[in-house]
C-alpha positions as CSV (number, residue, x, y, z in Angstrom):
1,X,113.0,79.5,98.7
2,X,109.1,79.0,98.7
3,X,106.7,79.8,101.4
4,X,102.9,79.5,101.5
5,X,101.4,82.9,101.3
6,X,97.7,83.4,102.5
7,X,96.2,86.7,101.6
8,X,92.8,87.2,103.2
9,X,92.5,90.7,101.9
10,X,89.4,91.2,99.6
11,X,88.6,87.8,97.6
12,X,91.9,86.3,99.4
13,X,94.0,83.6,97.9
14,X,96.6,81.0,99.0
15,X,99.7,80.1,96.8
16,X,103.2,79.1,97.1
17,X,105.5,81.9,96.3
18,X,109.4,82.3,96.0
19,X,111.4,84.7,98.2
20,X,115.0,85.6,98.6
21,X,116.6,83.8,101.5
22,X,117.2,85.9,104.7
23,X,114.1,87.7,104.0
24,X,112.4,89.3,107.2
25,X,108.7,89.4,107.7
26,X,109.0,93.1,107.8
27,X,110.4,93.2,104.3
28,X,108.1,90.6,103.0
29,X,105.0,92.7,104.4
30,X,106.4,95.8,102.8
31,X,106.7,94.1,99.3
32,X,103.3,92.7,99.4
33,X,101.3,95.5,100.8
34,X,102.0,98.1,98.4
35,X,99.0,100.2,99.2
36,X,98.3,99.2,102.8
37,X,99.8,99.7,106.3
38,X,101.1,96.9,108.2
39,X,99.5,98.0,111.3
40,X,96.1,97.5,109.6
41,X,96.9,93.6,109.4
42,X,97.0,90.7,111.5
43,X,100.4,89.0,110.4
44,X,101.1,85.5,111.3
45,X,103.7,83.0,110.3
46,X,102.8,79.3,110.9
47,X,99.6,80.6,112.8
48,X,101.7,82.4,115.4
49,X,102.4,86.3,115.7
50,X,105.9,87.1,115.0
51,X,108.2,90.0,115.5
52,X,109.2,92.2,112.6
53,X,112.9,90.8,112.3
54,X,111.8,87.2,112.1
55,X,113.7,85.7,109.2
56,X,111.4,83.5,107.0
57,X,112.2,79.9,106.4
58,X,111.6,77.4,103.7
59,X,108.1,76.2,103.9
60,X,106.8,78.8,106.2
61,X,103.0,79.8,106.2
62,X,102.5,83.6,106.1
63,X,99.0,85.0,106.5
64,X,98.0,88.6,106.3
65,X,94.5,89.5,107.3
66,X,93.0,93.1,107.4
67,X,91.7,94.1,110.6
68,X,90.0,97.2,109.2
69,X,87.6,96.7,106.3
70,X,87.0,99.9,104.2
71,X,83.5,100.8,104.0
72,X,82.3,98.5,107.0
73,X,80.5,100.0,109.8
74,X,79.0,98.3,112.8
75,X,75.2,98.1,113.2
76,X,73.6,100.1,116.2
77,X,71.5,98.5,118.6
78,X,68.8,100.8,117.6
79,X,69.0,100.0,113.8
80,X,69.0,96.2,114.6
81,X,65.8,96.8,116.8
82,X,64.1,98.4,113.9
83,X,64.9,95.7,111.4
84,X,63.4,93.1,113.8
85,X,60.3,95.2,114.2
86,X,60.0,95.7,110.4
87,X,59.9,92.0,109.7
88,X,56.8,91.4,112.1
């Protein structure tokens, strides 16, 4: 059966892929995230959060979006203030 898989990790991509019938979202995520942890991703089916035992259906739209981006860090208020004064 075919589903639309939207991977928002890195460069991201979307494609229709074939999966086995009766595949749960948990099994699907385990197959796709070889080096990742499911807890670090926002997982949605048809734009809605689902439980780990949700069985994927023909035509479902599955999106995996990382909630943690490696190497990213928040800018401090002080560094933002310095940047503004540096431009003046």
